[in-house]
C-alpha positions as CSV (number, residue, x, y, z in Angstrom):
1,M,79.3,-113.2,-51.0
2,A,81.3,-115.4,-48.7
3,Q,81.9,-118.9,-50.6
4,G,80.0,-121.4,-48.0
5,I,79.9,-121.9,-44.1
6,L,82.6,-122.7,-42.8
7,P,85.5,-121.2,-42.7
8,F,87.4,-122.2,-45.8
9,K,87.2,-120.7,-49.3
10,Y,88.9,-121.9,-52.7
11,E,91.6,-119.9,-54.5
12,L,93.5,-120.7,-57.4
13,E,97.4,-121.0,-57.6
14,K,98.5,-117.6,-59.8
15,S,101.6,-119.3,-60.9
16,G,100.0,-123.1,-60.6
17,A,104.1,-124.5,-62.0
18,G,104.9,-127.6,-60.8
19,M,101.8,-128.3,-58.6
20,T,101.1,-131.9,-58.8
21,A,98.4,-134.8,-57.2
22,L,100.4,-137.4,-58.9
23,G,103.7,-137.0,-56.8
24,G,104.6,-141.0,-56.6
25,L,102.8,-141.7,-60.3
26,P,106.1,-141.3,-61.5
27,L,107.6,-144.1,-60.0
28,Y,106.0,-146.2,-62.9
29,L,107.4,-144.5,-66.2
30,D,110.9,-145.3,-63.9
31,L,109.8,-149.5,-64.0
32,T,108.5,-148.8,-67.7
33,K,111.8,-147.5,-68.7
34,V,113.5,-150.7,-67.1
35,V,111.0,-153.0,-68.4
36,G,111.2,-152.0,-72.1
37,L,108.0,-151.0,-72.4
38,S,108.1,-148.3,-74.9
39,K,110.4,-150.6,-77.0
40,S,108.1,-153.2,-77.3
41,I,105.7,-151.1,-78.3
42,G,107.1,-149.9,-80.7
43,R,107.9,-153.2,-81.8
44,H,104.8,-155.1,-81.7
45,L,101.7,-152.0,-82.4
46,R,103.7,-149.3,-85.2
47,V,99.6,-148.2,-85.3
48,R,101.7,-144.5,-85.6
49,D,105.2,-145.8,-87.0
50,K,105.3,-143.5,-90.3
51,G,102.2,-141.0,-89.1
52,Q,102.3,-137.4,-87.5
53,G,101.4,-136.5,-83.6
54,W,101.6,-138.9,-81.0
55,T,103.6,-142.2,-81.3
56,D,102.1,-144.9,-80.3
57,S,104.5,-145.7,-76.8
58,Q,103.2,-141.9,-75.9
59,M,99.7,-142.7,-76.3
60,V,99.4,-146.1,-74.6
61,T,102.1,-144.5,-72.2
62,A,99.2,-141.8,-71.0
63,L,96.3,-144.3,-71.6
64,V,98.5,-147.0,-68.8
65,M,99.1,-144.0,-66.2
66,L,95.5,-143.1,-66.2
67,N,94.3,-146.6,-65.6
68,L,97.0,-147.0,-62.9
69,A,96.3,-143.1,-61.3
70,G,92.5,-143.9,-61.4
71,G,90.9,-143.0,-64.4
72,E,88.3,-145.0,-66.1
73,H,87.1,-143.4,-68.9
74,V,88.8,-141.3,-72.1
75,E,87.7,-138.0,-70.5
76,D,89.7,-138.8,-67.4
77,L,92.9,-137.9,-69.4
78,R,91.7,-134.3,-69.1
79,G,92.7,-134.4,-65.5
80,L,96.1,-136.0,-66.1
81,E,96.6,-133.1,-68.6
82,E,95.9,-130.5,-65.9
83,D,97.8,-131.9,-63.6
84,E,101.1,-129.5,-64.4
85,G,103.2,-131.0,-62.2
86,W,103.0,-134.5,-63.5
87,C,103.0,-133.6,-67.3
88,Q,106.3,-131.6,-66.6
89,V,107.6,-134.8,-65.0
90,L,106.2,-136.8,-68.4
91,R,107.4,-134.2,-70.6
92,R,111.6,-134.7,-69.1
93,V,110.7,-138.7,-68.8
94,E,110.0,-138.7,-72.9
95,L,113.1,-137.1,-73.8
96,H,115.6,-138.8,-71.7
97,G,118.3,-141.0,-73.7
98,L,117.1,-139.9,-76.8
99,K,119.7,-138.8,-79.1
100,R,119.9,-135.4,-81.1
101,K,118.4,-137.0,-83.6
102,E,116.0,-138.7,-82.4
103,R,114.7,-135.7,-80.2
104,R,114.0,-133.4,-83.4
105,A,112.5,-136.3,-85.1
106,L,109.8,-136.7,-82.2
107,E,109.4,-133.0,-82.6
108,R,109.0,-133.1,-86.4
109,R,105.5,-135.1,-86.1
110,W,104.4,-131.8,-85.0
111,R,103.3,-129.4,-88.1
112,K,102.4,-127.1,-85.3
113,E,103.7,-126.4,-82.0
114,K,102.9,-128.8,-79.7
115,R,101.1,-127.6,-76.6
116,R,99.8,-130.9,-75.0
117,T,101.7,-133.2,-72.9
118,V,98.6,-136.0,-72.6
119,P,96.8,-136.8,-75.7
120,S,93.4,-135.1,-76.1
121,P,90.3,-137.7,-75.9
122,S,89.5,-137.3,-79.7
123,A,93.0,-138.5,-80.2
124,V,92.6,-141.2,-78.7
125,F,89.5,-142.1,-80.3
126,R,91.4,-142.0,-83.4
127,Y,93.6,-143.9,-82.3
128,L,91.9,-146.7,-80.9
129,A,89.7,-146.8,-83.8
130,A,92.4,-148.8,-85.9
131,F,92.4,-151.5,-83.9
132,H,88.9,-152.4,-85.3
133,E,88.6,-154.1,-88.1
134,E,85.2,-153.6,-90.4
135,G,85.3,-156.0,-92.8
136,E,85.1,-159.1,-89.9
137,E,82.1,-157.4,-88.4
138,R,80.1,-157.7,-91.7
139,Q,81.0,-161.7,-91.2
140,R,78.4,-161.8,-87.8
141,Q,75.2,-164.3,-88.1
142,V,72.9,-163.8,-85.8
143,G,72.3,-165.9,-83.5
144,K,75.7,-167.4,-83.3
145,A,78.8,-167.1,-81.4
146,F,81.5,-165.2,-83.5
147,I,84.7,-164.4,-82.7
148,P,86.0,-161.2,-85.3
149,R,89.6,-162.0,-86.1
150,P,91.8,-159.2,-85.4
151,N,93.2,-156.9,-87.2
152,G,97.1,-156.6,-87.4
153,H,97.6,-153.8,-85.0
154,L,95.1,-155.9,-82.2
155,A,97.3,-159.2,-82.4
156,G,100.2,-157.0,-81.4
157,W,98.9,-156.2,-77.7
158,S,99.3,-159.9,-77.3
159,H,103.3,-159.2,-78.0
160,V,103.7,-156.7,-76.2
161,N,102.2,-158.1,-73.3
162,E,104.7,-161.3,-73.6
163,D,107.2,-159.3,-72.8
164,L,105.9,-157.9,-69.8
165,V,105.4,-161.7,-68.5
166,A,108.7,-162.5,-69.9
167,F,110.6,-159.4,-68.2
168,L,108.7,-161.2,-64.7
169,Q,110.0,-164.7,-65.6
170,S,113.7,-163.5,-66.4
171,K,114.0,-162.0,-62.8
172,R,111.8,-164.4,-60.8
173,C,111.8,-167.9,-62.5
174,E,108.7,-170.3,-62.2
175,K,109.2,-173.6,-63.5
176,T,105.6,-174.5,-62.9
177,A,102.7,-172.4,-64.3
178,T,99.3,-173.3,-62.9
179,L,96.5,-171.9,-65.7
180,D,93.5,-170.8,-64.8
181,M,91.2,-170.4,-67.4
182,D,88.1,-168.4,-66.6
183,A,85.4,-165.6,-68.6
184,T,84.1,-162.8,-66.9
185,L,81.0,-160.1,-67.6
186,A,81.7,-156.4,-68.6
187,E,78.3,-155.2,-68.6
188,T,77.9,-152.3,-70.9
189,H,75.3,-149.9,-72.5
190,K,76.6,-149.7,-76.1
191,A,74.2,-150.5,-78.3
192,G,76.2,-153.0,-80.5
193,A,77.2,-154.8,-77.8
194,L,75.0,-158.5,-77.2
195,Y,73.4,-160.3,-74.5
196,C,75.4,-162.2,-72.5
197,Y,73.5,-165.4,-70.7
198,E,72.4,-163.3,-67.4
199,H,70.4,-161.5,-70.0
200,Y,71.9,-158.4,-70.6
201,K,74.4,-156.6,-72.8
202,A,77.8,-157.6,-72.3
203,Y,80.8,-158.2,-73.1
204,Q,83.0,-161.3,-71.9
205,P,86.9,-161.6,-72.3
206,L,88.4,-164.9,-71.8
207,N,91.1,-164.5,-69.5
208,T,93.9,-167.4,-68.9
209,Y,95.8,-166.2,-65.1
210,W,99.2,-167.5,-64.1
211,A,98.8,-168.3,-61.0
212,E,102.6,-168.5,-59.5
213,Q,103.7,-165.1,-60.6
214,G,99.7,-163.1,-60.3
215,V,100.0,-162.1,-63.8
216,V,96.9,-162.3,-67.0
217,L,99.8,-164.3,-69.4
218,H,96.1,-163.6,-72.2
219,T,93.2,-162.5,-72.6
220,E,90.8,-162.8,-75.5
221,F,87.9,-160.0,-75.8
222,R,84.3,-161.4,-77.0
223,D,80.9,-160.8,-77.4
224,G,78.4,-161.7,-73.9
225,N,76.6,-164.2,-76.2
226,V,79.7,-166.1,-76.9
227,P,80.8,-168.9,-74.6
228,A,83.0,-169.2,-72.0
229,G,84.2,-172.7,-73.4
230,Y,84.2,-171.4,-76.8
231,E,87.2,-172.1,-79.2
232,Q,88.8,-173.2,-75.1
233,L,91.5,-175.3,-76.6
234,R,92.5,-172.9,-79.7
235,V,93.2,-170.3,-76.6
236,L,94.4,-172.8,-74.8
237,K,97.5,-173.2,-77.1
238,E,97.6,-169.3,-77.9
239,A,98.3,-169.1,-74.0
240,L,100.7,-171.3,-73.5
241,G,103.1,-169.9,-76.4
242,Q,103.2,-167.3,-74.9
243,L,104.6,-168.7,-71.6
244,P,108.7,-167.1,-71.4
245,E,111.5,-169.4,-71.1
246,G,112.1,-171.1,-67.5
247,V,108.7,-172.9,-67.3
248,E,108.7,-176.9,-67.4
249,K,105.0,-177.6,-66.3
250,I,102.1,-176.9,-66.8
251,R,99.1,-177.1,-64.8
252,L,95.0,-176.5,-66.3
253,R,92.7,-175.4,-63.7
254,S,89.0,-174.1,-65.4
255,D,85.1,-174.5,-64.7
256,T,82.9,-176.5,-65.8
257,A,83.2,-173.9,-69.5
258,G,86.6,-176.1,-69.8
259,Y,84.8,-180.0,-69.5
260,Q,85.2,-180.7,-73.0
261,H,86.3,-183.8,-73.5
262,E,89.0,-182.5,-77.0
263,L,90.2,-180.4,-74.5
264,L,90.9,-182.7,-71.9
265,R,92.2,-185.0,-74.5
266,Y,94.7,-182.6,-75.3
267,C,96.1,-182.7,-72.5
268,E,96.4,-186.0,-71.2
269,R,98.3,-187.4,-74.5
270,G,101.2,-184.5,-74.5
271,E,99.7,-183.3,-77.2
272,D,101.4,-179.9,-76.8
273,E,105.3,-180.2,-78.3
274,R,106.8,-177.9,-76.3
275,F,105.0,-178.8,-73.1
276,G,103.9,-182.3,-73.7
277,R,101.3,-183.8,-70.7
278,I,99.7,-181.5,-69.3
279,E,97.9,-181.6,-65.3
280,F,94.9,-180.8,-65.0
281,A,91.5,-180.3,-62.4
282,I,88.5,-179.0,-63.8
283,S,84.9,-178.6,-63.1
284,C,82.5,-181.5,-64.5
285,D,79.2,-181.1,-65.6
286,V,76.8,-182.7,-62.2
287,T,74.5,-184.7,-64.9
288,E,71.9,-186.8,-63.4
289,E,73.8,-189.6,-64.8
290,F,76.6,-188.3,-62.4
291,K,74.0,-188.0,-59.5
292,R,73.4,-191.6,-59.7
293,A,77.2,-192.5,-59.6
294,V,77.5,-190.1,-56.4
295,G,74.1,-191.5,-55.1
296,Q,76.2,-195.3,-55.6
297,V,78.9,-193.9,-53.4
298,A,78.7,-196.2,-49.8
299,Q,79.0,-193.6,-46.9
300,S,82.3,-195.1,-45.2
301,E,84.4,-193.8,-48.9
302,W,83.3,-189.7,-48.0
303,R,85.9,-188.1,-46.4
304,P,86.5,-185.1,-45.0
305,I,87.6,-181.7,-46.8
306,Y,90.3,-179.4,-45.1
307,R,91.9,-176.2,-45.0
308,E,94.9,-174.7,-43.7
309,E,94.2,-172.0,-41.2
310,N,97.0,-170.7,-39.0
311,G,99.2,-173.6,-39.8
312,E,96.2,-175.7,-38.5
313,R,93.8,-178.2,-40.2
314,V,90.2,-177.1,-39.9
315,E,87.2,-179.1,-41.4
316,T,85.1,-176.9,-43.8
317,G,82.3,-178.8,-43.3
318,R,82.6,-180.7,-46.7
319,E,83.1,-184.1,-47.8
320,W,84.2,-186.0,-50.9
321,A,85.2,-189.2,-52.4
322,E,86.0,-191.1,-55.9
323,V,83.0,-192.0,-57.9
324,C,83.3,-194.7,-60.5
325,F,82.0,-192.9,-63.6
326,V,82.3,-192.9,-67.4
327,P,80.7,-190.4,-69.8
328,N,78.7,-191.6,-72.5
329,K,81.0,-189.2,-75.0
330,I,84.0,-191.9,-73.8
331,G,82.4,-195.0,-73.3
332,H,81.3,-195.3,-76.8
333,S,84.9,-194.7,-78.0
334,K,87.4,-196.7,-78.6
335,H,90.1,-194.8,-78.1
336,G,88.4,-192.9,-75.2
337,L,90.6,-192.6,-72.4
338,E,89.5,-192.8,-68.4
339,Y,90.1,-190.1,-66.0
340,R,89.3,-189.7,-61.9
341,Y,86.6,-188.3,-61.2
342,L,85.7,-186.9,-57.7
343,A,82.8,-185.3,-55.8
344,T,82.3,-183.1,-53.3
345,R,79.2,-183.0,-50.4
346,E,77.6,-180.2,-48.8
347,P,74.9,-180.6,-46.2
348,L,72.0,-178.3,-47.5
349,R,71.5,-176.5,-44.0
350,Q,69.4,-173.7,-45.2
351,L,66.1,-173.2,-44.8
352,E,64.4,-174.8,-48.1
353,L,62.6,-173.0,-50.3
354,P,60.6,-175.4,-52.4
355,W,59.5,-172.8,-55.2
356,V,63.1,-170.9,-55.8
357,E,64.4,-174.3,-56.5
358,E,61.2,-174.8,-59.3
359,Q,62.3,-171.2,-60.9
360,G,66.0,-173.1,-61.2
361,K,67.1,-170.1,-59.2
362,L,70.0,-172.4,-56.9
363,P,72.8,-172.0,-58.6
364,F,74.4,-175.7,-57.7
365,Q,73.3,-178.8,-57.9
366,T,71.6,-181.2,-55.2
367,L,71.0,-184.9,-54.0
368,E,69.1,-186.6,-51.5
369,M,71.2,-189.3,-49.9
370,R,70.1,-191.2,-46.5
371,Q,67.3,-188.6,-45.4
372,Q,69.7,-185.7,-46.1
373,R,69.9,-182.8,-48.7
374,Y,73.6,-182.2,-50.1
375,K,74.9,-179.3,-52.7
376,I,76.9,-181.5,-55.5
377,F,80.3,-180.5,-57.1
378,G,82.3,-182.5,-59.6
379,M,85.6,-182.6,-61.0
380,V,87.3,-184.9,-63.6
381,T,91.4,-184.8,-63.5
382,N,94.4,-186.9,-64.5
383,M,96.5,-185.8,-61.6
384,D,97.0,-188.3,-58.1
385,W,97.0,-186.0,-55.4
386,E,95.2,-186.8,-53.1
387,G,91.6,-186.0,-53.2
388,G,90.8,-183.3,-50.7
389,R,94.4,-182.0,-51.7
390,L,93.3,-182.0,-55.2
391,I,90.0,-180.2,-54.7
392,V,91.0,-177.6,-52.1
393,W,93.9,-176.5,-54.7
394,Q,91.3,-176.7,-57.7
395,Q,88.2,-174.5,-56.1
396,E,91.2,-171.5,-55.4
397,R,90.8,-170.8,-59.1
398,C,87.2,-169.1,-58.2
399,G,88.6,-167.2,-55.4
400,K,91.6,-165.5,-57.0
401,S,90.2,-165.5,-60.6
402,E,87.3,-163.6,-59.3
403,E,89.2,-161.2,-57.6
404,V,91.5,-160.5,-60.4
405,H,88.3,-159.7,-62.4
406,K,87.0,-156.9,-59.7
407,V,90.4,-155.4,-59.8
408,M,90.6,-155.4,-64.0
409,K,86.6,-153.7,-63.7
410,D,86.6,-151.7,-60.7
411,D,89.9,-150.9,-60.4
412,L,91.1,-150.5,-63.4
413,A,89.3,-148.8,-66.1
414,G,87.7,-152.5,-67.8
415,G,84.8,-152.2,-66.8
416,K,84.0,-148.5,-69.0
417,L,84.5,-149.6,-71.8
418,P,84.7,-146.4,-74.7
419,S,82.7,-147.4,-77.5
420,G,80.7,-149.6,-79.8
421,D,82.9,-151.0,-82.6
422,F,84.3,-154.3,-81.2
423,G,88.1,-153.8,-82.0
424,E,88.3,-150.4,-79.9
425,N,87.3,-151.9,-77.4
426,A,89.5,-154.6,-76.9
427,A,92.4,-152.8,-77.8
428,W,91.1,-151.2,-74.4
429,W,91.3,-153.7,-72.3
430,W,94.2,-155.0,-73.7
431,I,95.7,-151.8,-72.2
432,M,94.3,-151.9,-68.9
433,V,95.4,-156.2,-68.5
434,L,99.1,-154.4,-69.6
435,S,98.5,-151.9,-66.7
436,L,97.1,-154.5,-64.1
437,N,100.3,-156.7,-65.0
438,L,102.7,-153.4,-64.8
439,N,101.7,-153.0,-61.1
440,V,102.1,-156.7,-60.6
441,I,105.6,-156.1,-61.3
442,M,105.7,-153.4,-59.4
443,K,104.5,-155.2,-56.2
444,R,106.4,-158.1,-56.9
445,L,109.6,-157.3,-58.2
446,V,109.7,-153.5,-56.4
447,L,107.5,-152.6,-53.2
448,G,108.3,-156.1,-51.6
449,Q,106.0,-158.9,-50.3
450,A,104.4,-156.5,-48.0
451,W,102.5,-154.6,-51.0
452,V,101.4,-158.1,-53.5
453,G,98.7,-159.1,-51.6
454,K,97.3,-154.7,-51.7
455,R,94.5,-154.1,-54.0
456,M,95.0,-150.6,-56.1
457,K,93.3,-148.8,-53.5
458,A,95.9,-149.0,-51.1
459,I,98.6,-148.4,-53.7
460,R,97.0,-145.2,-54.9
461,F,96.5,-144.1,-51.3
462,G,99.7,-144.9,-50.3
463,V,101.8,-145.0,-53.3
464,I,100.6,-142.7,-56.4
465,H,98.3,-139.7,-55.0
466,L,101.1,-138.0,-52.8
467,P,100.6,-134.2,-53.2
468,G,103.7,-132.3,-54.1
469,R,106.1,-130.0,-56.1
470,I,107.8,-130.5,-59.6
471,L,111.2,-128.3,-58.8
472,S,113.6,-128.3,-61.6
473,R,117.6,-128.3,-60.6
474,A,120.7,-129.0,-62.2
475,R,119.3,-130.4,-65.1
476,G,117.2,-132.6,-63.5
477,L,113.6,-132.6,-61.6
478,V,112.7,-133.0,-57.9
479,V,109.9,-134.0,-56.6
480,R,109.6,-132.4,-53.6
481,L,107.1,-133.9,-51.2
482,E,105.1,-132.9,-48.0
483,K,107.9,-133.0,-44.7
484,K,105.6,-135.2,-43.0
485,C,104.9,-137.9,-46.2
486,S,105.0,-141.5,-44.9
487,A,106.2,-142.9,-48.3
488,Y,109.2,-141.2,-48.7
489,R,111.4,-143.8,-47.9
490,L,109.4,-146.8,-49.5
491,L,109.5,-144.4,-52.8
492,I,113.5,-144.0,-52.4
493,E,113.9,-147.9,-51.3
494,A,111.7,-148.8,-55.3
495,R,113.8,-146.3,-56.8
496,T,116.9,-148.5,-55.4
497,K,115.2,-151.7,-56.0
498,M,114.2,-150.5,-60.1
499,A,118.4,-149.5,-60.8
500,E,119.4,-153.0,-59.4
501,L,117.1,-154.8,-61.9
502,A,118.0,-152.8,-64.8
503,V,121.2,-154.0,-64.3
504,M,120.7,-157.4,-62.8
505,P,121.3,-160.7,-64.5
506,S,118.1,-162.5,-65.9
507,G,117.9,-166.0,-64.7
């Protein structure tokens, strides 16, 4: 019987030896070696340090490669195991550079003959369980925000990520760190998950993004009911502690979750021992008092906001003005600090739907001014930049932060959490962050400027998912790609660049 309607059919390769659909993925194994990822994992995680079976490095490397290849679930590891060519490369890479004693120690971790190259899904679930702290779960109280204290294993992820970021900084030094703090909702249907402010079950990690380097400097996995601004000052201090050498100046951007006078005071007074005064531009709450202050601004004080487009200044249709506004909390304090408050306004051009506004559906505040209705946004800052420039700079956070969150949840595996246990999901989230930052390093230091803005879809199509065959030759392996493979020269240049990075002095 014919297989189908059209003139083709499917058959299995008789040998199956050496075929791969991931001809470009070994490039990332090269990079893990250059950045020292395996050594960092061995230093900081130590879950399987003295156990049998898979090592920490083998577990985490497999899951990072799964993220980069497009896998979203633990079960997707089966696809990597079925790729014989990829497994052949991975087996050879794991033993490369090891002394005979180290190889034998690795072999002795297995009581029986090792049959798999990639950990099985059940082995991964057992591994992730080591990051969950059941004792912390018993401290939860109904209706209260709670962040479980990480156990020793879970705390190790931040140090591994710190090493990755430090490597990037050592090869591409940035003296300024603009930190964008923002939370994102990762929807889930897990029974143990809690409802978020948008009324569905989710987790809500708080991320700190380093804009100049394009990496996630710090992340804290949280339940969906934990407000984005909850303990944000503590998280900022932790993020500052993970900045590598060479950084001299800090700037902070945040949405209204960061509008906390304790946080503003810490930045303005220079209470951080290492960096001193921190410049900030943070969205403020548009309260009725703030609206009254905006309404008192003279018409002549409003100035247009421009954006750069093809080297020219283009009006955005929005205006800004300085606002004379002192919040009650600061005004009633003897030690209150004064900041600049800026407002933006934009004519409300769409057809008004009164019933929509009555139901609270508008995502912004509005104000009637001189027979014209405007969208109103506010910002507080301790910076002396020209207002229009400052507002555009502060709002760059929104677009980039949202893009990174989409990459986390859509391009990588952050949107498909594997477990009902908090600690397991937190470890899964950290593995995704390591994958994201490793890819940033690949684009910025190896592939080049033309690839920096590309999403994972383009990377997979152009670099990772390349059909080929793995051949053994002269005690080494050859990844043989198709004759017309357009990525061949890119791969050769990338490997040459990585060889240079391995011997390049830091700084």
